[in-house]
py3Dmol code that shows the C-alpha trace and the ligand (Angstrom):
import py3Dmol

protein = """\
ATOM      1  CA  UNK A   1      -8.527   9.892  23.799  1.00  0.00           C
ATOM      2  CA  UNK A   2      -9.880  10.399  20.308  1.00  0.00           C
ATOM      3  CA  UNK A   3     -10.971   7.154  18.668  1.00  0.00           C
ATOM      4  CA  UNK A   4     -11.442   7.330  14.923  1.00  0.00           C
ATOM      5  CA  UNK A   5     -13.144   4.367  13.271  1.00  0.00           C
ATOM      6  CA  UNK A   6     -12.542   4.181   9.541  1.00  0.00           C
ATOM      7  CA  UNK A   7     -13.668   1.694   6.944  1.00  0.00           C
ATOM      8  CA  UNK A   8     -10.535  -0.246   6.099  1.00  0.00           C
ATOM      9  CA  UNK A   9      -6.744  -0.343   6.001  1.00  0.00           C
ATOM     10  CA  UNK A  10      -6.547   2.307   3.268  1.00  0.00           C
ATOM     11  CA  UNK A  11      -8.789   4.670   5.206  1.00  0.00           C
ATOM     12  CA  UNK A  12      -6.629   4.218   8.314  1.00  0.00           C
ATOM     13  CA  UNK A  13      -3.563   5.094   6.239  1.00  0.00           C
ATOM     14  CA  UNK A  14      -5.304   8.133   4.778  1.00  0.00           C
ATOM     15  CA  UNK A  15      -6.389   9.422   8.150  1.00  0.00           C
ATOM     16  CA  UNK A  16      -2.981   8.831   9.724  1.00  0.00           C
ATOM     17  CA  UNK A  17      -1.266  10.519   6.777  1.00  0.00           C
ATOM     18  CA  UNK A  18      -3.589  13.530   7.182  1.00  0.00           C
ATOM     19  CA  UNK A  19      -2.384  13.904  10.768  1.00  0.00           C
ATOM     20  CA  UNK A  20       1.312  13.668   9.843  1.00  0.00           C
ATOM     21  CA  UNK A  21       0.922  16.067   6.912  1.00  0.00           C
ATOM     22  CA  UNK A  22      -0.953  18.619   9.042  1.00  0.00           C
ATOM     23  CA  UNK A  23       1.846  18.517  11.595  1.00  0.00           C
ATOM     24  CA  UNK A  24       4.607  18.939   9.010  1.00  0.00           C
ATOM     25  CA  UNK A  25       2.816  21.812   7.319  1.00  0.00           C
ATOM     26  CA  UNK A  26       2.567  23.688  10.580  1.00  0.00           C
ATOM     27  CA  UNK A  27       5.989  22.565  11.745  1.00  0.00           C
ATOM     28  CA  UNK A  28       8.337  21.437   8.929  1.00  0.00           C
ATOM     29  CA  UNK A  29      11.093  20.588  11.412  1.00  0.00           C
ATOM     30  CA  UNK A  30       8.810  18.387  13.533  1.00  0.00           C
ATOM     31  CA  UNK A  31      10.201  15.412  15.420  1.00  0.00           C
ATOM     32  CA  UNK A  32       8.491  12.100  14.695  1.00  0.00           C
ATOM     33  CA  UNK A  33       8.655   8.819  16.590  1.00  0.00           C
ATOM     34  CA  UNK A  34       8.428   5.968  14.100  1.00  0.00           C
ATOM     35  CA  UNK A  35       7.261   2.405  14.545  1.00  0.00           C
ATOM     36  CA  UNK A  36       8.002  -0.642  12.438  1.00  0.00           C
ATOM     37  CA  UNK A  37       5.705  -3.649  12.059  1.00  0.00           C
ATOM     38  CA  UNK A  38       3.071  -4.171   9.365  1.00  0.00           C
ATOM     39  CA  UNK A  39       0.433  -1.731  10.581  1.00  0.00           C
ATOM     40  CA  UNK A  40       2.065   1.609   9.680  1.00  0.00           C
ATOM     41  CA  UNK A  41       3.345   0.477   6.254  1.00  0.00           C
ATOM     42  CA  UNK A  42       0.268   1.630   4.290  1.00  0.00           C
ATOM     43  CA  UNK A  43       0.551   4.993   6.076  1.00  0.00           C
ATOM     44  CA  UNK A  44       4.200   5.299   5.053  1.00  0.00           C
ATOM     45  CA  UNK A  45       3.276   4.490   1.442  1.00  0.00           C
ATOM     46  CA  UNK A  46       0.468   7.056   1.521  1.00  0.00           C
ATOM     47  CA  UNK A  47       2.889   9.648   2.891  1.00  0.00           C
ATOM     48  CA  UNK A  48       5.261   8.795   0.031  1.00  0.00           C
ATOM     49  CA  UNK A  49       2.417   9.478  -2.426  1.00  0.00           C
ATOM     50  CA  UNK A  50       1.733  12.833  -0.800  1.00  0.00           C
ATOM     51  CA  UNK A  51       5.405  13.768  -0.987  1.00  0.00           C
ATOM     52  CA  UNK A  52       5.400  12.815  -4.686  1.00  0.00           C
ATOM     53  CA  UNK A  53       2.299  14.975  -5.169  1.00  0.00           C
ATOM     54  CA  UNK A  54       4.155  17.920  -3.633  1.00  0.00           C
ATOM     55  CA  UNK A  55       1.801  18.157  -0.643  1.00  0.00           C
ATOM     56  CA  UNK A  56       4.467  17.840   2.013  1.00  0.00           C
ATOM     57  CA  UNK A  57       8.210  17.496   2.558  1.00  0.00           C
ATOM     58  CA  UNK A  58      10.122  15.520   5.176  1.00  0.00           C
ATOM     59  CA  UNK A  59      13.445  17.198   4.411  1.00  0.00           C
ATOM     60  CA  UNK A  60      13.564  19.156   7.660  1.00  0.00           C
ATOM     61  CA  UNK A  61      11.852  16.579   9.827  1.00  0.00           C
ATOM     62  CA  UNK A  62      13.716  14.351  12.309  1.00  0.00           C
ATOM     63  CA  UNK A  63      12.766  10.902  13.479  1.00  0.00           C
ATOM     64  CA  UNK A  64      13.487   8.600  16.409  1.00  0.00           C
ATOM     65  CA  UNK A  65      12.991   4.850  16.291  1.00  0.00           C
ATOM     66  CA  UNK A  66      10.582   3.348  18.768  1.00  0.00           C
ATOM     67  CA  UNK A  67      12.694   0.258  19.323  1.00  0.00           C
ATOM     68  CA  UNK A  68      15.518  -1.911  18.008  1.00  0.00           C
ATOM     69  CA  UNK A  69      16.438  -5.573  18.281  1.00  0.00           C
ATOM     70  CA  UNK A  70      19.500  -6.555  20.248  1.00  0.00           C
ATOM     71  CA  UNK A  71      21.880  -9.090  18.727  1.00  0.00           C
ATOM     72  CA  UNK A  72      21.447  -8.551  14.997  1.00  0.00           C
ATOM     73  CA  UNK A  73      24.385  -7.287  12.940  1.00  0.00           C
ATOM     74  CA  UNK A  74      23.916  -3.619  11.943  1.00  0.00           C
ATOM     75  CA  UNK A  75      23.444  -4.559   8.272  1.00  0.00           C
ATOM     76  CA  UNK A  76      20.744  -7.175   8.982  1.00  0.00           C
ATOM     77  CA  UNK A  77      17.644  -6.361   6.887  1.00  0.00           C
ATOM     78  CA  UNK A  78      15.369  -6.790   9.951  1.00  0.00           C
ATOM     79  CA  UNK A  79      17.353  -4.330  12.064  1.00  0.00           C
ATOM     80  CA  UNK A  80      14.767  -1.664  12.714  1.00  0.00           C
ATOM     81  CA  UNK A  81      17.153   1.099  11.646  1.00  0.00           C
ATOM     82  CA  UNK A  82      17.278  -0.606   8.224  1.00  0.00           C
ATOM     83  CA  UNK A  83      13.544  -1.320   8.152  1.00  0.00           C
ATOM     84  CA  UNK A  84      12.732   2.321   8.906  1.00  0.00           C
ATOM     85  CA  UNK A  85      15.203   3.520   6.272  1.00  0.00           C
ATOM     86  CA  UNK A  86      13.745   1.180   3.623  1.00  0.00           C
ATOM     87  CA  UNK A  87      10.048   1.387   4.473  1.00  0.00           C
ATOM     88  CA  UNK A  88       9.797   4.978   5.695  1.00  0.00           C
ATOM     89  CA  UNK A  89      12.762   7.358   5.246  1.00  0.00           C
ATOM     90  CA  UNK A  90      13.513   6.364   1.638  1.00  0.00           C
ATOM     91  CA  UNK A  91       9.808   6.404   0.795  1.00  0.00           C
ATOM     92  CA  UNK A  92       9.161   9.926   2.098  1.00  0.00           C
ATOM     93  CA  UNK A  93      12.564  11.482   1.385  1.00  0.00           C
ATOM     94  CA  UNK A  94      13.629  11.866   4.990  1.00  0.00           C
ATOM     95  CA  UNK A  95      17.437  12.336   5.015  1.00  0.00           C
ATOM     96  CA  UNK A  96      19.030   9.208   6.555  1.00  0.00           C
ATOM     97  CA  UNK A  97      21.104  11.255   8.995  1.00  0.00           C
ATOM     98  CA  UNK A  98      17.881  12.727  10.399  1.00  0.00           C
ATOM     99  CA  UNK A  99      16.879   9.299  11.768  1.00  0.00           C
ATOM    100  CA  UNK A 100      18.212   8.182  15.159  1.00  0.00           C
ATOM    101  CA  UNK A 101      17.904   4.909  17.000  1.00  0.00           C
ATOM    102  CA  UNK A 102      19.244   3.478  20.231  1.00  0.00           C
ATOM    103  CA  UNK A 103      22.813   2.181  19.948  1.00  0.00           C
ATOM    104  CA  UNK A 104      22.153  -1.476  20.716  1.00  0.00           C
ATOM    105  CA  UNK A 105      25.749  -2.362  19.791  1.00  0.00           C
ATOM    106  CA  UNK A 106      27.274  -0.165  22.502  1.00  0.00           C
ATOM    107  CA  UNK A 107      29.324  -2.020  25.125  1.00  0.00           C
ATOM    108  CA  UNK A 108      27.417  -0.178  27.866  1.00  0.00           C
ATOM    109  CA  UNK A 109      23.749  -0.645  26.991  1.00  0.00           C
ATOM    110  CA  UNK A 110      22.427   1.291  30.000  1.00  0.00           C
ATOM    111  CA  UNK A 111      24.512   4.298  29.038  1.00  0.00           C
ATOM    112  CA  UNK A 112      23.313   3.974  25.439  1.00  0.00           C
ATOM    113  CA  UNK A 113      19.681   3.935  26.606  1.00  0.00           C
ATOM    114  CA  UNK A 114      20.236   7.018  28.768  1.00  0.00           C
ATOM    115  CA  UNK A 115      21.958   8.725  25.820  1.00  0.00           C
ATOM    116  CA  UNK A 116      18.934   7.939  23.648  1.00  0.00           C
ATOM    117  CA  UNK A 117      16.589   9.548  26.157  1.00  0.00           C
ATOM    118  CA  UNK A 118      18.898  12.593  26.205  1.00  0.00           C
ATOM    119  CA  UNK A 119      18.949  12.753  22.412  1.00  0.00           C
ATOM    120  CA  UNK A 120      15.147  12.849  22.290  1.00  0.00           C
ATOM    121  CA  UNK A 121      15.073  15.625  24.892  1.00  0.00           C
ATOM    122  CA  UNK A 122      17.826  17.573  23.069  1.00  0.00           C
ATOM    123  CA  UNK A 123      15.802  17.396  19.860  1.00  0.00           C
ATOM    124  CA  UNK A 124      12.983  19.142  21.712  1.00  0.00           C
ATOM    125  CA  UNK A 125      10.964  15.987  22.398  1.00  0.00           C
ATOM    126  CA  UNK A 126       8.794  13.991  20.033  1.00  0.00           C
ATOM    127  CA  UNK A 127       5.919  15.908  18.453  1.00  0.00           C
ATOM    128  CA  UNK A 128       4.098  12.884  17.067  1.00  0.00           C
ATOM    129  CA  UNK A 129       4.730   9.269  18.044  1.00  0.00           C
ATOM    130  CA  UNK A 130       3.334   6.625  15.710  1.00  0.00           C
ATOM    131  CA  UNK A 131       2.474   3.310  17.340  1.00  0.00           C
ATOM    132  CA  UNK A 132       1.124  -0.087  16.460  1.00  0.00           C
ATOM    133  CA  UNK A 133      -0.142  -2.432  19.143  1.00  0.00           C
ATOM    134  CA  UNK A 134       0.964  -5.988  19.790  1.00  0.00           C
ATOM    135  CA  UNK A 135      -1.556  -8.776  20.247  1.00  0.00           C
ATOM    136  CA  UNK A 136      -0.388  -8.910  23.874  1.00  0.00           C
ATOM    137  CA  UNK A 137      -0.955  -5.166  24.372  1.00  0.00           C
ATOM    138  CA  UNK A 138       2.613  -4.052  23.929  1.00  0.00           C
ATOM    139  CA  UNK A 139       3.553  -0.631  22.590  1.00  0.00           C
ATOM    140  CA  UNK A 140       7.121  -0.424  21.395  1.00  0.00           C
ATOM    141  CA  UNK A 141       8.509  -3.572  22.961  1.00  0.00           C
ATOM    142  CA  UNK A 142       7.005  -2.793  26.359  1.00  0.00           C
ATOM    143  CA  UNK A 143       5.609  -6.219  27.026  1.00  0.00           C
ATOM    144  CA  UNK A 144       2.928  -7.041  29.639  1.00  0.00           C
ATOM    145  CA  UNK A 145       4.322  -6.364  33.087  1.00  0.00           C
ATOM    146  CA  UNK A 146       6.418  -3.400  31.917  1.00  0.00           C
ATOM    147  CA  UNK A 147       6.525  -0.534  34.337  1.00  0.00           C
ATOM    148  CA  UNK A 148       4.205   2.209  33.185  1.00  0.00           C
ATOM    149  CA  UNK A 149       6.930   4.616  34.356  1.00  0.00           C
ATOM    150  CA  UNK A 150       9.644   2.939  32.267  1.00  0.00           C
ATOM    151  CA  UNK A 151      12.124   4.827  30.097  1.00  0.00           C
ATOM    152  CA  UNK A 152      14.285   3.521  27.239  1.00  0.00           C
ATOM    153  CA  UNK A 153      15.793   0.224  28.316  1.00  0.00           C
ATOM    154  CA  UNK A 154      16.639  -3.322  27.232  1.00  0.00           C
ATOM    155  CA  UNK A 155      13.735  -5.735  27.444  1.00  0.00           C
ATOM    156  CA  UNK A 156      12.928  -9.383  26.793  1.00  0.00           C
ATOM    157  CA  UNK A 157      10.390 -10.223  24.102  1.00  0.00           C
ATOM    158  CA  UNK A 158       7.506 -12.564  24.881  1.00  0.00           C
ATOM    159  CA  UNK A 159       7.036 -15.695  22.824  1.00  0.00           C
ATOM    160  CA  UNK A 160       3.795 -14.131  21.488  1.00  0.00           C
ATOM    161  CA  UNK A 161       5.798 -11.223  20.083  1.00  0.00           C
ATOM    162  CA  UNK A 162       8.579 -13.420  18.752  1.00  0.00           C
ATOM    163  CA  UNK A 163       5.958 -15.669  17.132  1.00  0.00           C
ATOM    164  CA  UNK A 164       4.265 -12.666  15.516  1.00  0.00           C
ATOM    165  CA  UNK A 165       7.587 -11.621  13.981  1.00  0.00           C
ATOM    166  CA  UNK A 166       8.782 -15.117  13.008  1.00  0.00           C
ATOM    167  CA  UNK A 167       7.626 -14.733   9.380  1.00  0.00           C
ATOM    168  CA  UNK A 168      10.190 -11.975   8.928  1.00  0.00           C
ATOM    169  CA  UNK A 169      13.029 -14.229  10.076  1.00  0.00           C
ATOM    170  CA  UNK A 170      11.940 -17.596   8.703  1.00  0.00           C
ATOM    171  CA  UNK A 171      11.619 -19.200  12.124  1.00  0.00           C
ATOM    172  CA  UNK A 172      10.810 -18.117  15.670  1.00  0.00           C
ATOM    173  CA  UNK A 173      14.228 -19.413  16.734  1.00  0.00           C
ATOM    174  CA  UNK A 174      15.869 -16.713  14.646  1.00  0.00           C
ATOM    175  CA  UNK A 175      13.841 -13.859  16.158  1.00  0.00           C
ATOM    176  CA  UNK A 176      15.982 -12.015  18.709  1.00  0.00           C
ATOM    177  CA  UNK A 177      14.975 -12.513  22.330  1.00  0.00           C
ATOM    178  CA  UNK A 178      15.867  -8.995  23.399  1.00  0.00           C
ATOM    179  CA  UNK A 179      15.396  -5.437  22.247  1.00  0.00           C
ATOM    180  CA  UNK A 180      15.875  -1.878  23.383  1.00  0.00           C
ATOM    181  CA  UNK A 181      12.598  -0.001  23.497  1.00  0.00           C
ATOM    182  CA  UNK A 182      11.451   3.459  24.356  1.00  0.00           C
ATOM    183  CA  UNK A 183       9.720   3.012  27.688  1.00  0.00           C
ATOM    184  CA  UNK A 184       6.028   3.520  28.356  1.00  0.00           C
ATOM    185  CA  UNK A 185       6.868   6.842  29.995  1.00  0.00           C
ATOM    186  CA  UNK A 186       9.135   7.830  27.101  1.00  0.00           C
ATOM    187  CA  UNK A 187       6.221   7.282  24.741  1.00  0.00           C
ATOM    188  CA  UNK A 188       4.034   9.229  27.158  1.00  0.00           C
ATOM    189  CA  UNK A 189       6.292  12.274  26.798  1.00  0.00           C
ATOM    190  CA  UNK A 190       5.443  12.640  23.109  1.00  0.00           C
ATOM    191  CA  UNK A 191       3.150  15.610  22.569  1.00  0.00           C
ATOM    192  CA  UNK A 192       0.746  13.613  20.408  1.00  0.00           C
ATOM    193  CA  UNK A 193       0.490   9.827  20.197  1.00  0.00           C
ATOM    194  CA  UNK A 194      -1.071   8.230  17.112  1.00  0.00           C
ATOM    195  CA  UNK A 195      -1.917   4.570  17.610  1.00  0.00           C
ATOM    196  CA  UNK A 196      -2.964   2.569  14.562  1.00  0.00           C
ATOM    197  CA  UNK A 197      -4.593  -0.862  14.525  1.00  0.00           C
ATOM    198  CA  UNK A 198      -6.130  -2.852  11.706  1.00  0.00           C
ATOM    199  CA  UNK A 199      -7.740  -6.264  11.420  1.00  0.00           C
ATOM    200  CA  UNK A 200     -10.059  -8.378  13.549  1.00  0.00           C
ATOM    201  CA  UNK A 201      -7.086 -10.026  15.269  1.00  0.00           C
ATOM    202  CA  UNK A 202      -6.424  -6.690  17.009  1.00  0.00           C
ATOM    203  CA  UNK A 203     -10.026  -6.098  18.123  1.00  0.00           C
ATOM    204  CA  UNK A 204      -9.780  -7.610  21.633  1.00  0.00           C
ATOM    205  CA  UNK A 205      -6.550  -5.888  22.519  1.00  0.00           C
ATOM    206  CA  UNK A 206      -7.729  -2.549  21.116  1.00  0.00           C
ATOM    207  CA  UNK A 207     -10.825  -2.776  23.335  1.00  0.00           C
ATOM    208  CA  UNK A 208      -8.677  -3.684  26.344  1.00  0.00           C
ATOM    209  CA  UNK A 209      -6.262  -0.820  25.696  1.00  0.00           C
ATOM    210  CA  UNK A 210      -8.874   1.851  25.001  1.00  0.00           C
ATOM    211  CA  UNK A 211     -11.731   0.832  27.303  1.00  0.00           C
ATOM    212  CA  UNK A 212     -10.244  -1.570  29.832  1.00  0.00           C
ATOM    213  CA  UNK A 213      -8.515  -0.807  33.100  1.00  0.00           C
ATOM    214  CA  UNK A 214      -5.123   0.896  33.074  1.00  0.00           C
ATOM    215  CA  UNK A 215      -2.764  -1.909  33.864  1.00  0.00           C
ATOM    216  CA  UNK A 216       0.812  -2.966  33.237  1.00  0.00           C
ATOM    217  CA  UNK A 217      -0.691  -6.197  31.885  1.00  0.00           C
ATOM    218  CA  UNK A 218      -1.815  -4.138  28.869  1.00  0.00           C
ATOM    219  CA  UNK A 219       0.928  -1.521  28.458  1.00  0.00           C
ATOM    220  CA  UNK A 220      -1.039   0.300  25.731  1.00  0.00           C
ATOM    221  CA  UNK A 221      -3.730   1.057  28.337  1.00  0.00           C
ATOM    222  CA  UNK A 222      -1.308   3.600  29.857  1.00  0.00           C
ATOM    223  CA  UNK A 223      -2.175   5.827  26.892  1.00  0.00           C
ATOM    224  CA  UNK A 224      -5.499   6.534  28.629  1.00  0.00           C
ATOM    225  CA  UNK A 225      -3.494   8.836  30.916  1.00  0.00           C
ATOM    226  CA  UNK A 226      -2.050  10.821  28.010  1.00  0.00           C
ATOM    227  CA  UNK A 227      -3.695  14.164  27.183  1.00  0.00           C
ATOM    228  CA  UNK A 228      -3.448  13.830  23.393  1.00  0.00           C
ATOM    229  CA  UNK A 229      -3.879  10.383  21.884  1.00  0.00           C
ATOM    230  CA  UNK A 230      -5.538   9.586  18.578  1.00  0.00           C
ATOM    231  CA  UNK A 231      -6.431   5.948  17.958  1.00  0.00           C
ATOM    232  CA  UNK A 232      -7.211   5.227  14.305  1.00  0.00           C
ATOM    233  CA  UNK A 233      -8.711   1.802  13.659  1.00  0.00           C
ATOM    234  CA  UNK A 234     -10.536   0.066  10.853  1.00  0.00           C
ATOM    235  CA  UNK A 235     -13.995  -1.462  11.347  1.00  0.00           C
ATOM    236  CA  UNK A 236     -12.512  -4.893  12.038  1.00  0.00           C
ATOM    237  CA  UNK A 237     -10.174  -3.679  14.779  1.00  0.00           C
ATOM    238  CA  UNK A 238     -13.007  -1.566  16.235  1.00  0.00           C
ATOM    239  CA  UNK A 239     -15.475  -4.457  16.373  1.00  0.00           C
ATOM    240  CA  UNK A 240     -15.164  -5.045  20.129  1.00  0.00           C
ATOM    241  CA  UNK A 241     -15.248  -1.410  21.256  1.00  0.00           C
ATOM    242  CA  UNK A 242     -18.314  -0.985  23.447  1.00  0.00           C
ATOM    243  CA  UNK A 243     -18.493   2.776  22.761  1.00  0.00           C
ATOM    244  CA  UNK A 244     -17.992   2.422  18.993  1.00  0.00           C
ATOM    245  CA  UNK A 245     -21.276   4.175  18.161  1.00  0.00           C
ATOM    246  CA  UNK A 246     -20.372   7.067  20.425  1.00  0.00           C
ATOM    247  CA  UNK A 247     -16.941   7.432  18.774  1.00  0.00           C
ATOM    248  CA  UNK A 248     -18.695   7.510  15.396  1.00  0.00           C
ATOM    249  CA  UNK A 249     -21.089  10.192  16.662  1.00  0.00           C
ATOM    250  CA  UNK A 250     -18.199  12.322  17.868  1.00  0.00           C
ATOM    251  CA  UNK A 251     -16.497  11.902  14.510  1.00  0.00           C
ATOM    252  CA  UNK A 252     -19.678  12.687  12.568  1.00  0.00           C
ATOM    253  CA  UNK A 253     -20.346  15.801  14.643  1.00  0.00           C
ATOM    254  CA  UNK A 254     -16.869  16.862  13.647  1.00  0.00           C
ATOM    255  CA  UNK A 255     -16.299  20.217  15.355  1.00  0.00           C
ATOM    256  CA  UNK A 256     -12.747  21.290  15.915  1.00  0.00           C
ATOM    257  CA  UNK A 257     -13.312  21.387  19.679  1.00  0.00           C
ATOM    258  CA  UNK A 258     -14.004  17.663  19.952  1.00  0.00           C
ATOM    259  CA  UNK A 259     -11.942  16.076  22.673  1.00  0.00           C
ATOM    260  CA  UNK A 260      -8.612  14.556  21.677  1.00  0.00           C
TER     261      UNK A 260
END
"""
ligand_1 = """\
16
F6R
C 7.230 -1.802 16.135
C 6.803 -2.082 17.502
C 5.685 -2.991 17.830
C 4.610 -3.114 16.747
C 3.571 -4.145 17.189
C 2.504 -4.352 16.141
O 8.318 -0.898 16.112
O 7.377 -1.573 18.384
O 5.091 -2.536 19.021
O 4.014 -1.877 16.525
O 4.185 -5.352 17.461
O 3.079 -4.950 15.023
P 2.254 -5.124 13.683
O 1.988 -3.758 13.168
O 3.185 -5.886 12.770
O 1.021 -5.875 14.030
"""
view = py3Dmol.view(width=600, height=400)
view.addModel(protein, "pdb")
view.setStyle({"model": 0}, {"cartoon": {"style": "trace"}})
view.addModel(ligand_1, "xyz")
view.setStyle({"model": 1}, {"stick": {}})
view.zoomTo()
view.show()
């Protein structure tokens, strides 16, 4: 696991954008996994700036949503398909038909989840999966207790997660109770996982995920088993990492062979 500690939110966005741009330059038709939430938004804006500057193009890229609420109408502004279109695809010029999400409106949800797994495999798998981390350690909507072998499936959101998203809906009562999420193992199939975290409120869970035991109680800790994970955090989110100085030394030494 490569842990990159940067100064602030803007530096996290810059570093994350560097990683996405490098991928797209070497592989213009790359497959991305995209997260919603607040954390990746500065990265998406930075990528939009780089597209505008002519540094990169998303025209041939494809993207798969990490998760989607169950129970919202398809035109609801908080539907993740709409959020990703507004906050990512439109910003970077990714054609809307290149973005896929699980069909949470299908009468047979299990079949829809299996079809989503198949669609990811048919696209050649995800090259780079962007992730945020929930205060309870979730990645996607894999809440504590999720099987670390789980694939795309319907899940029930914790009250912590619903509370964290209440500001987007006006009240916690309006936040859906269920979602379809890529599973922990689905995320683990991505060739490169890029986890972003900013702010002191993420510091304890970042430390638990990166340096704590691998446990279903902290689903993000399963990333410790993945061969290519980059965790980009700001100083505030890094403040409880016991090996922070070592991560900085690795970063400062900077050779291309440094472990990922
Ligand atoms: C988003 C998602 C969630 C968020 C997490 C952090 O698609 O699946 O796991 O990444 O809840 O959210 P923020 O970034 O708002 O703190």
